[in-house]
Each structure stands twice: as structure tokens, then as C-alpha cells.
N, CA and C atoms as an extended XYZ file, in Angstrom:
429
Properties=species:S:1:pos:R:3:atomname:S:1:resname:S:1:resid:I:1 pbc="F F F"
N         3.519       11.020       15.313 N   MET     1
C         3.721       10.818       13.877 CA  MET     1
C         3.750       12.204       13.197 C   MET     1
N         4.558       12.302       12.178 N   SER     2
C         4.681       13.558       11.448 CA  SER     2
C         3.383       13.800       10.617 C   SER     2
N         3.306       14.952       10.057 N   LYS     3
C         2.098       15.329        9.283 CA  LYS     3
C         1.912       14.482        8.044 C   LYS     3
N         2.988       14.101        7.375 N   TYR     4
C         2.843       13.359        6.123 CA  TYR     4
C         3.378       11.922        6.210 C   TYR     4
N         3.950       11.525        7.330 N   GLY     5
C         4.464       10.188        7.483 CA  GLY     5
C         3.455        9.115        7.256 C   GLY     5
N         2.172        9.411        7.473 N   LYS     6
C         1.122        8.402        7.247 CA  LYS     6
C         1.016        7.999        5.793 C   LYS     6
N         1.580        8.716        4.894 N   TYR     7
C         1.505        8.407        3.490 CA  TYR     7
C         2.625        7.498        3.024 C   TYR     7
N         3.524        7.124        3.883 N   ILE     8
C         4.682        6.259        3.505 CA  ILE     8
C         4.504        4.910        4.185 C   ILE     8
N         4.345        3.862        3.360 N   ILE     9
C         4.180        2.505        3.848 CA  ILE     9
C         5.430        1.728        3.477 C   ILE     9
N         6.217        1.372        4.487 N   ASP    10
C         7.402        0.532        4.217 CA  ASP    10
C         7.287       -0.839        4.853 C   ASP    10
N         6.177       -1.113        5.511 N   THR    11
C         5.881       -2.442        6.035 CA  THR    11
C         4.568       -2.859        5.420 C   THR    11
N         4.618       -3.687        4.379 N   PRO    12
C         3.377       -4.020        3.653 CA  PRO    12
C         2.525       -5.017        4.425 C   PRO    12
N         1.320       -5.132        3.975 N   ARG    13
C         0.451       -6.204        4.436 CA  ARG    13
C         0.706       -7.382        3.530 C   ARG    13
N         1.111       -8.498        4.088 N   VAL    14
C         1.420       -9.701        3.297 CA  VAL    14
C         0.201      -10.598        3.339 C   VAL    14
N        -0.302      -10.937        2.149 N   GLN    15
C        -1.596      -11.654        2.097 CA  GLN    15
C        -1.779      -12.398        0.809 C   GLN    15
N        -2.719      -13.292        0.842 N   ARG    16
C        -3.207      -13.916       -0.408 CA  ARG    16
C        -4.171      -12.950       -1.023 C   ARG    16
N        -4.378      -13.105       -2.316 N   LEU    17
C        -5.356      -12.253       -3.002 CA  LEU    17
C        -6.751      -12.565       -2.492 C   LEU    17
N        -7.654      -11.630       -2.641 N   ALA    18
C        -8.988      -11.685       -2.081 CA  ALA    18
C        -9.936      -12.568       -2.901 C   ALA    18
N       -11.127      -12.688       -2.392 N   HIS    19
C       -12.298      -13.319       -2.992 CA  HIS    19
C       -12.071      -14.686       -3.602 C   HIS    19
N       -11.388      -15.564       -2.866 N   GLY    20
C       -11.356      -16.963       -3.185 CA  GLY    20
C       -10.695      -17.324       -4.474 C   GLY    20
N        -9.612      -16.616       -4.888 N   VAL    21
C        -8.951      -16.981       -6.111 CA  VAL    21
C        -8.160      -18.299       -5.932 C   VAL    21
N        -7.861      -18.683       -4.746 N   LEU    22
C        -7.294      -19.949       -4.412 CA  LEU    22
C        -8.133      -20.625       -3.351 C   LEU    22
N        -8.177      -21.960       -3.320 N   PRO    23
C        -8.857      -22.637       -2.220 CA  PRO    23
C        -8.283      -22.183       -0.855 C   PRO    23
N        -9.077      -22.118        0.136 N   GLU    24
C        -8.660      -21.639        1.482 CA  GLU    24
C        -7.406      -22.394        1.940 C   GLU    24
N        -6.410      -21.668        2.329 N   GLY    25
C        -5.219      -22.273        2.922 CA  GLY    25
C        -4.194      -22.664        1.876 C   GLY    25
N        -4.539      -22.635        0.596 N   GLN    26
C        -3.591      -23.038       -0.449 CA  GLN    26
C        -2.628      -21.943       -0.797 C   GLN    26
N        -1.376      -22.280       -0.906 N   ARG    27
C        -0.340      -21.248       -1.237 CA  ARG    27
C         0.221      -21.601       -2.593 C   ARG    27
N         0.474      -20.611       -3.398 N   THR    28
C         1.064      -20.801       -4.697 CA  THR    28
C         2.553      -20.978       -4.607 C   THR    28
N         3.127      -22.031       -5.237 N   LYS    29
C         4.522      -22.189       -5.297 CA  LYS    29
C         5.045      -21.399       -6.461 C   LYS    29
N         6.271      -20.895       -6.359 N   GLY    30
C         6.886      -20.191       -7.490 CA  GLY    30
C         6.705      -18.682       -7.427 C   GLY    30
N         5.956      -18.201       -6.374 N   ARG    31
C         5.784      -16.763       -6.271 CA  ARG    31
C         5.643      -16.424       -4.771 C   ARG    31
N         5.945      -15.209       -4.449 N   THR    32
C         5.738      -14.750       -3.073 CA  THR    32
C         4.226      -14.475       -2.857 C   THR    32
N         3.858      -14.396       -1.591 N   LEU    33
C         2.518      -13.896       -1.314 CA  LEU    33
C         2.472      -12.447       -1.733 C   LEU    33
N         1.241      -11.912       -1.908 N   SER    34
C         1.093      -10.515       -2.305 CA  SER    34
C         1.497       -9.600       -1.154 C   SER    34
N         2.266       -8.599       -1.477 N   HIS    35
C         2.663       -7.570       -0.529 CA  HIS    35
C         1.911       -6.295       -0.899 C   HIS    35
N         0.950       -5.936       -0.057 N   THR    36
C         0.112       -4.759       -0.369 CA  THR    36
C         0.732       -3.536        0.292 C   THR    36
N         1.005       -2.526       -0.478 N   TYR    37
C         1.594       -1.297        0.000 CA  TYR    37
C         0.607       -0.117        0.109 C   TYR    37
N        -0.360       -0.102       -0.732 N   ILE    38
C        -1.313        0.986       -0.743 CA  ILE    38
C        -2.721        0.352       -0.792 C   ILE    38
N        -3.571        0.720        0.142 N   GLU    39
C        -4.989        0.390        0.166 CA  GLU    39
C        -5.670        1.206        1.284 C   GLU    39
N        -6.982        1.231        1.278 N   ASP    40
C        -7.686        2.037        2.231 CA  ASP    40
C        -7.408        1.638        3.674 C   ASP    40
N        -7.192        0.345        3.963 N   ASP    41
C        -6.899       -0.071        5.335 CA  ASP    41
C        -5.544        0.455        5.811 C   ASP    41
N        -4.641        0.739        4.899 N   LEU    42
C        -3.298        1.230        5.265 CA  LEU    42
C        -3.242        2.758        5.261 C   LEU    42
N        -3.897        3.364        4.300 N   ILE    43
C        -3.938        4.826        4.193 CA  ILE    43
C        -5.399        5.197        3.969 C   ILE    43
N        -6.072        5.610        5.011 N   LYS    44
C        -7.516        5.938        4.940 CA  LYS    44
C        -7.771        6.940        3.824 C   LYS    44
N        -8.795        6.574        3.029 N   GLY    45
C        -9.221        7.487        1.952 CA  GLY    45
C        -8.545        7.308        0.615 C   GLY    45
N        -7.525        6.432        0.553 N   THR    46
C        -6.872        6.290       -0.742 CA  THR    46
C        -7.795        5.559       -1.752 C   THR    46
N        -7.822        6.011       -2.991 N   PRO    47
C        -8.639        5.389       -3.970 CA  PRO    47
C        -7.884        4.289       -4.776 C   PRO    47
N        -6.781        3.814       -4.234 N   LEU    48
C        -5.968        2.847       -4.934 CA  LEU    48
C        -5.669        1.635       -4.100 C   LEU    48
N        -5.393        0.515       -4.723 N   HIS    49
C        -4.869       -0.701       -4.077 CA  HIS    49
C        -3.663       -1.138       -4.903 C   HIS    49
N        -2.482       -1.256       -4.312 N   VAL    50
C        -1.299       -1.602       -5.001 CA  VAL    50
C        -0.625       -2.818       -4.326 C   VAL    50
N        -0.425       -3.877       -5.063 N   PHE    51
C         0.325       -5.031       -4.528 CA  PHE    51
C         1.456       -5.412       -5.458 C   PHE    51
N         2.402       -6.149       -4.870 N   ILE    52
C         3.521       -6.650       -5.656 CA  ILE    52
C         3.783       -8.089       -5.198 C   ILE    52
N         4.133       -8.919       -6.198 N   SER    53
C         4.534      -10.314       -5.917 CA  SER    53
C         5.806      -10.574       -6.727 C   SER    53
N         6.684      -11.358       -6.175 N   GLY    54
C         7.866      -11.801       -6.902 CA  GLY    54
C         7.620      -13.136       -7.504 C   GLY    54
N         7.928      -13.275       -8.789 N   ILE    55
C         7.766      -14.566       -9.496 CA  ILE    55
C         9.171      -15.125       -9.800 C   ILE    55
N         9.428      -16.344       -9.355 N   HIS    56
C        10.771      -16.893       -9.577 CA  HIS    56
C        10.787      -18.213      -10.330 C   HIS    56
N         9.650      -18.901      -10.397 N   THR    57
C         9.490      -20.104      -11.244 CA  THR    57
C         8.052      -20.096      -11.716 C   THR    57
N         7.746      -20.982      -12.640 N   VAL    58
C         6.361      -21.135      -13.040 CA  VAL    58
C         5.500      -21.446      -11.827 C   VAL    58
N         4.511      -20.631      -11.509 N   PRO    59
C         3.690      -20.854      -10.326 CA  PRO    59
C         2.971      -22.223      -10.372 C   PRO    59
N         2.689      -22.758       -9.210 N   ASP    60
C         1.974      -24.008       -9.081 CA  ASP    60
C         0.985      -23.796       -7.915 C   ASP    60
N        -0.349      -23.784       -8.147 N   PRO    61
C        -1.012      -24.065       -9.440 CA  PRO    61
C        -0.815      -22.945      -10.451 C   PRO    61
N        -0.980      -23.313      -11.698 N   ASN    62
C        -0.874      -22.356      -12.835 CA  ASN    62
C        -2.006      -22.577      -13.765 C   ASN    62
N        -2.944      -21.650      -13.891 N   PRO    63
C        -2.961      -20.332      -13.230 CA  PRO    63
C        -3.378      -20.494      -11.760 C   PRO    63
N        -2.956      -19.541      -10.909 N   TRP    64
C        -3.410      -19.557       -9.548 CA  TRP    64
C        -4.684      -18.739       -9.385 C   TRP    64
N        -5.037      -17.984      -10.400 N   LEU    65
C        -6.286      -17.253      -10.402 CA  LEU    65
C        -7.325      -17.949      -11.270 C   LEU    65
N        -8.569      -17.716      -10.935 N   LYS    66
C        -9.659      -18.156      -11.791 CA  LYS    66
C        -9.975      -16.972      -12.710 C   LYS    66
N       -10.526      -17.205      -13.919 N   PRO    67
C       -10.919      -16.076      -14.713 CA  PRO    67
C       -11.925      -15.208      -13.862 C   PRO    67
N       -11.752      -13.896      -13.869 N   HIS    68
C       -12.524      -13.053      -13.013 CA  HIS    68
C       -12.643      -11.651      -13.547 C   HIS    68
N       -13.505      -10.875      -12.920 N   THR    69
C       -13.715       -9.478      -13.253 CA  THR    69
C       -13.602       -8.670      -11.938 C   THR    69
N       -13.538       -7.398      -12.096 N   HIS    70
C       -13.523       -6.433      -10.922 CA  HIS    70
C       -14.541       -5.326      -11.170 C   HIS    70
N       -15.038       -4.744      -10.079 N   PRO    71
C       -15.939       -3.580      -10.259 CA  PRO    71
C       -15.129       -2.293      -10.351 C   PRO    71
N       -13.818       -2.402      -10.606 N   HIS    72
C       -12.938       -1.231      -10.740 CA  HIS    72
C       -11.927       -1.530      -11.821 C   HIS    72
N       -11.280       -0.504      -12.348 N   ASP    73
C       -10.221       -0.657      -13.314 CA  ASP    73
C        -8.979       -1.239      -12.615 C   ASP    73
N        -8.171       -1.923      -13.389 N   GLU    74
C        -6.935       -2.516      -12.844 CA  GLU    74
C        -5.804       -2.390      -13.873 C   GLU    74
N        -4.612       -2.174      -13.432 N   ILE    75
C        -3.410       -2.216      -14.266 CA  ILE    75
C        -2.548       -3.308      -13.715 C   ILE    75
N        -2.125       -4.223      -14.577 N   ILE    76
C        -1.197       -5.298      -14.212 CA  ILE    76
C         0.137       -5.008      -14.899 C   ILE    76
N         1.189       -4.978      -14.117 N   LEU    77
C         2.544       -4.742      -14.635 CA  LEU    77
C         3.349       -6.014      -14.468 C   LEU    77
N         3.960       -6.477      -15.544 N   PHE    78
C         4.927       -7.577      -15.516 CA  PHE    78
C         6.258       -6.886      -15.735 C   PHE    78
N         7.080       -6.881      -14.648 N   MET    79
C         8.299       -6.024      -14.634 CA  MET    79
C         9.552       -6.865      -14.479 C   MET    79
N        10.412       -6.772      -15.512 N   GLY    80
C        11.693       -7.463      -15.493 CA  GLY    80
C        12.613       -6.813      -14.456 C   GLY    80
N        13.562       -7.635      -13.958 N   THR    81
C        14.448       -7.169      -12.902 CA  THR    81
C        15.936       -7.150      -13.325 C   THR    81
N        16.213       -7.370      -14.573 N   ASP    82
C        17.596       -7.350      -15.089 CA  ASP    82
C        18.059       -5.879      -15.084 C   ASP    82
N        19.011       -5.496      -14.259 N   PRO    83
C        19.444       -4.088      -14.199 CA  PRO    83
C        20.096       -3.598      -15.484 C   PRO    83
N        20.510       -4.496      -16.343 N   HIS    84
C        21.145       -4.165      -17.602 CA  HIS    84
C        20.120       -4.005      -18.745 C   HIS    84
N        18.949       -4.581      -18.547 N   ASP    85
C        17.902       -4.516      -19.572 CA  ASP    85
C        16.541       -4.752      -18.886 C   ASP    85
N        15.943       -3.650      -18.406 N   ILE    86
C        14.669       -3.819      -17.650 CA  ILE    86
C        13.492       -4.204      -18.523 C   ILE    86
N        13.704       -4.194      -19.875 N   THR    87
C        12.647       -4.676      -20.757 CA  THR    87
C        12.621       -6.161      -20.869 C   THR    87
N        13.666       -6.845      -20.403 N   ARG    88
C        13.748       -8.316      -20.424 CA  ARG    88
C        12.910       -8.822      -19.232 C   ARG    88
N        11.802       -9.483      -19.562 N   LEU    89
C        10.919       -9.996      -18.537 CA  LEU    89
C        11.512      -11.321      -17.962 C   LEU    89
N        12.063      -12.154      -18.806 N   GLY    90
C        12.585      -13.433      -18.326 CA  GLY    90
C        11.458      -14.423      -18.114 C   GLY    90
N        10.376      -14.271      -18.823 N   ALA    91
C         9.193      -15.150      -18.711 CA  ALA    91
C         8.337      -14.994      -19.930 C   ALA    91
N         7.488      -16.001      -20.137 N   GLU    92
C         6.431      -15.910      -21.133 CA  GLU    92
C         5.113      -16.128      -20.439 C   GLU    92
N         4.217      -15.174      -20.588 N   VAL    93
C         2.909      -15.181      -19.913 CA  VAL    93
C         1.839      -15.033      -20.957 C   VAL    93
N         0.859      -15.898      -20.891 N   GLU    94
C        -0.340      -15.748      -21.727 CA  GLU    94
C        -1.375      -14.978      -20.910 C   GLU    94
N        -1.783      -13.866      -21.411 N   ILE    95
C        -2.894      -13.107      -20.753 CA  ILE    95
C        -4.179      -13.372      -21.580 C   ILE    95
N        -5.252      -13.650      -20.905 N   ILE    96
C        -6.507      -14.048      -21.552 CA  ILE    96
C        -7.506      -12.950      -21.198 C   ILE    96
N        -8.125      -12.377      -22.214 N   LEU    97
C        -9.008      -11.269      -21.989 CA  LEU    97
C       -10.398      -11.492      -22.617 C   LEU    97
N       -11.441      -11.086      -21.898 N   GLY    98
C       -12.791      -11.081      -22.414 CA  GLY    98
C       -13.493      -12.417      -22.344 C   GLY    98
N       -14.778      -12.360      -22.643 N   GLU    99
C       -15.564      -13.601      -22.663 CA  GLU    99
C       -15.131      -14.540      -23.802 C   GLU    99
N       -14.470      -13.959      -24.817 N   GLU   100
C       -14.012      -14.750      -25.953 CA  GLU   100
C       -12.678      -15.444      -25.666 C   GLU   100
N       -12.071      -15.188      -24.468 N   ASP   101
C       -10.762      -15.716      -24.116 CA  ASP   101
C        -9.701      -15.349      -25.163 C   ASP   101
N        -9.679      -14.038      -25.531 N   GLU   102
C        -8.656      -13.540      -26.474 CA  GLU   102
C        -7.279      -13.675      -25.827 C   GLU   102
N        -6.384      -14.328      -26.508 N   SER   103
C        -5.049      -14.646      -25.950 CA  SER   103
C        -3.978      -13.682      -26.486 C   SER   103
N        -3.130      -13.237      -25.569 N   HIS   104
C        -1.981      -12.394      -25.922 CA  HIS   104
C        -0.771      -12.927      -25.167 C   HIS   104
N         0.367      -13.018      -25.845 N   ILE   105
C         1.601      -13.494      -25.188 CA  ILE   105
C         2.485      -12.288      -24.784 C   ILE   105
N         2.888      -12.280      -23.553 N   ILE   106
C         3.773      -11.257      -23.027 CA  ILE   106
C         5.105      -11.904      -22.734 C   ILE   106
N         6.175      -11.356      -23.314 N   ASN   107
C         7.525      -11.906      -23.065 CA  ASN   107
C         8.554      -10.803      -22.843 C   ASN   107
N         8.049       -9.560      -22.651 N   ARG   108
C         8.862       -8.425      -22.302 CA  ARG   108
C         8.171       -7.678      -21.186 C   ARG   108
N         8.875       -6.807      -20.483 N   THR   109
C         8.221       -5.977      -19.478 CA  THR   109
C         7.000       -5.301      -20.141 C   THR   109
N         5.873       -5.375      -19.467 N   ALA   110
C         4.624       -4.848      -20.106 CA  ALA   110
C         3.656       -4.398      -19.044 C   ALA   110
N         2.787       -3.514      -19.450 N   GLY   111
C         1.640       -3.098      -18.636 CA  GLY   111
C         0.379       -3.462      -19.353 C   GLY   111
N        -0.620       -3.898      -18.633 N   VAL   112
C        -1.916       -4.289      -19.174 CA  VAL   112
C        -2.984       -3.561      -18.445 C   VAL   112
N        -3.812       -2.820      -19.184 N   TYR   113
C        -4.957       -2.102      -18.607 CA  TYR   113
C        -6.188       -3.011      -18.705 C   TYR   113
N        -6.839       -3.220      -17.555 N   ILE   114
C        -8.039       -4.052      -17.485 CA  ILE   114
C        -9.202       -3.136      -17.079 C   ILE   114
N       -10.052       -2.719      -18.031 N   PRO   115
C       -11.217       -1.911      -17.629 CA  PRO   115
C       -12.131       -2.702      -16.704 C   PRO   115
N       -12.846       -2.000      -15.803 N   ARG   116
C       -13.783       -2.647      -14.897 CA  ARG   116
C       -14.751       -3.547      -15.705 C   ARG   116
N       -15.024       -4.732      -15.177 N   GLY   117
C       -15.931       -5.653      -15.828 CA  GLY   117
C       -15.334       -6.551      -16.911 C   GLY   117
N       -14.109       -6.306      -17.317 N   LEU   118
C       -13.456       -7.143      -18.339 CA  LEU   118
C       -12.899       -8.414      -17.697 C   LEU   118
N       -13.416       -9.542      -18.117 N   ARG   119
C       -12.928      -10.837      -17.598 CA  ARG   119
C       -11.486      -11.045      -18.035 C   ARG   119
N       -10.637      -11.521      -17.127 N   HIS   120
C        -9.250      -11.689      -17.421 CA  HIS   120
C        -8.621      -12.801      -16.548 C   HIS   120
N        -7.478      -13.250      -17.029 N   ASN   121
C        -6.713      -14.250      -16.345 CA  ASN   121
C        -5.348      -14.308      -17.010 C   ASN   121
N        -4.395      -14.968      -16.394 N   PHE   122
C        -3.112      -15.148      -17.056 CA  PHE   122
C        -2.510      -16.492      -16.649 C   PHE   122
N        -1.713      -17.061      -17.579 N   VAL   123
C        -1.084      -18.364      -17.376 CA  VAL   123
C         0.384      -18.221      -17.716 C   VAL   123
N         1.258      -18.645      -16.817 N   TYR   124
C         2.678      -18.634      -17.084 CA  TYR   124
C         3.064      -19.816      -17.964 C   TYR   124
N         3.748      -19.573      -19.076 N   LYS   125
C         4.249      -20.597      -19.982 CA  LYS   125
C         5.667      -20.999      -19.595 C   LYS   125
N         6.467      -20.011      -19.166 N   SER   126
C         7.836      -20.301      -18.735 CA  SER   126
C         8.349      -19.118      -17.906 C   SER   126
N         9.293      -19.418      -17.036 N   VAL   127
C         9.972      -18.413      -16.218 CA  VAL   127
C        11.475      -18.749      -16.232 C   VAL   127
N        12.281      -17.905      -16.844 N   ASP   128
C        13.714      -18.122      -16.906 CA  ASP   128
C        14.501      -17.196      -15.964 C   ASP   128
N        13.829      -16.140      -15.471 N   ALA   129
C        14.489      -15.193      -14.551 CA  ALA   129
C        13.381      -14.578      -13.653 C   ALA   129
N        13.761      -14.212      -12.436 N   PRO   130
C        12.786      -13.607      -11.543 CA  PRO   130
C        12.301      -12.277      -12.076 C   PRO   130
N        11.043      -11.977      -11.776 N   HIS   131
C        10.486      -10.658      -12.149 CA  HIS   131
C         9.388      -10.295      -11.163 C   HIS   131
N         8.848       -9.117      -11.282 N   PHE   132
C         7.794       -8.652      -10.380 CA  PHE   132
C         6.441       -8.618      -11.107 C   PHE   132
N         5.425       -8.968      -10.420 N   LEU   133
C         4.036       -8.799      -10.858 CA  LEU   133
C         3.444       -7.747       -9.936 C   LEU   133
N         2.964       -6.651      -10.557 N   VAL   134
C         2.414       -5.519       -9.759 CA  VAL   134
C         0.991       -5.329      -10.221 C   VAL   134
N         0.056       -5.191       -9.262 N   GLY   135
C        -1.327       -4.892       -9.574 CA  GLY   135
C        -1.736       -3.557       -8.964 C   GLY   135
N        -2.354       -2.709       -9.742 N   ILE   136
C        -2.821       -1.423       -9.288 CA  ILE   136
C        -4.301       -1.297       -9.597 C   ILE   136
N        -5.120       -1.205       -8.591 N   SER   137
C        -6.548       -1.108       -8.781 CA  SER   137
C        -7.049        0.263       -8.400 C   SER   137
N        -8.037        0.752       -9.127 N   THR   138
C        -8.632        2.054       -8.850 CA  THR   138
C        -9.732        1.964       -7.798 C   THR   138
N        -9.412        1.291       -6.719 N   SER   139
C       -10.304        1.103       -5.556 CA  SER   139
C        -9.394        0.971       -4.369 C   SER   139
N        -9.805        1.476       -3.241 N   GLY   140
C        -9.029        1.343       -2.026 CA  GLY   140
C        -8.992       -0.053       -1.468 C   GLY   140
N        -9.769       -0.965       -2.120 N   GLU   141
C        -9.866       -2.354       -1.658 CA  GLU   141
C        -9.869       -3.259       -2.895 C   GLU   141
N        -9.129       -4.330       -2.863 N   TYR   142
C        -9.086       -5.293       -4.000 CA  TYR   142
C       -10.390       -6.061       -3.893 C   TYR   142
N       -11.188       -5.995       -4.972 N   LYS   143
C       -12.468       -6.695       -5.024 CA  LYS   143
C       -12.539       -7.612       -6.224 C   LYS   143
């Protein structure tokens, strides 16, 4: 292997999200499984975890996550795939933040910063076009 080749991951780990966000063996319809490209198991010592999922219809179950927190910061990106207008998400997503369940509607390409310990979840209201969901955690392992 080359000196720096270990930093390039082109074969992701395909997996369900960690810590029981879905009942064992259950798969979400309307989205791909998570494809993890960066984490400590793939690149030793990395302080990040990066996954991507493709969303093509309203997921089932919806939400597929339970409201949850992390012991690390997280960034969630909802990324449109229209090459003529990457700001067009092609979906409406309700993101729910905090113990108060503060609701925000996302219907354009957006990034959401989730500080460690902030309870969060999201619910798809509609999906008219495929898009990407990307999660970036400031931990080498998704917890």
C-alpha cells in the first residue's frame, strides 16, 4: 500500500445505524442503508464518522429514528441532487430539536448542526425527488 492510500475509502461499510434506532433486522423502505466512508474502524485515529444514505421516497417506517442524543457533535446535511439547481431538495422534512420538540421545516438543501446532547429527530413529510442524507459526527464512531 502507498503511504497515503489508507486515507482514501472507495468501498464503504454498508450498515444500519447504530444503537437500536430500528428494531433488529428491520430495514427502512424508501432509503438506502447507510454507507459509511469515514470512521475509526476504516481509518485508524480519525476523529470523524461520515455516512451517506440515498432517499428516494418517504421512508417507511417514518421516522426510522427514535428521538435521540449523541455524546458528540453532529452535522446533518440534506442535499439535493438536481444538477441544474442543487438547492432544490425535492422533499419536505420536519426536523425536531430539543426536549421541547421545536419543529423546523426543511424544503431546500440544508445543513443542521446538532451540538452534543441535543435531542433530535426528523420526519419526512414528502419526497418528490431523490436526495442525499449525510451525517458527519465528531467522533470516530457513531454513538
